[in-house]
C-alpha angles and dihedrals in degrees: 000000000000101000105189124342128177116270117247121236114233122236123217113271117239119249091223101148092083096034093050093045095046092049095046103037121098120204135040118327110217123225092260087065088224103076131063137193128202120273111277093031135100130234113233127176117254128225091241092049130264123064138298131198123244108206095232136065121259091004126178110246110220121229092241087071089226105078140045138192137209118274116280093027132103127232112244102193093181092063097023087233134124110237123212133167088218103036100032111216124336128179117268119247122233115231123238124217114272118239119249093219102143094086095036092050094045094046092049094047103037121100121199135039117329110217122225092261087065088224103076130063136192127203120273111277094031135100130235112233127178117253128224091241092049129264124065137296130199122245107205096231135066121259091003126177110247110219121230092241087071089226106078140045138193137208119275116280093026133101128232112245101194093181092063098022088233133125110238122205 
């Protein structure tokens, strides 16, 4: 029987999903910070939303949100060609859907406890608890009880006594 033990103060959880993914992803990260395109390609917005990949670097994204052209050319949607005073006309390229790899990469490479917001993690053997200011904190014990003050936590099978700042069994 534990009796009363001091409550533990939570620490801020790390927002490692994005950091992990950004550091481990190869390729081009699109402006939504969730989609990537292969190296040597360009992210362009799609008609249906999200991003597509144009299979060339520094491409011109056409206003139809379906096609793209090489750098220093202009989209000619009437002819579906890319016009250039130097190159003449070349066929437009169709974009491919970008890969949503940020979450997949982060989830496959992260160690620890993934918090309910799917963006924060806590070390293995700890518990995610919501913080007063929003987001999640880490309680340094597994299956902890998160106290209602959103600042403290107690071991499993105990109750938070906020008046005494103790964990009662």
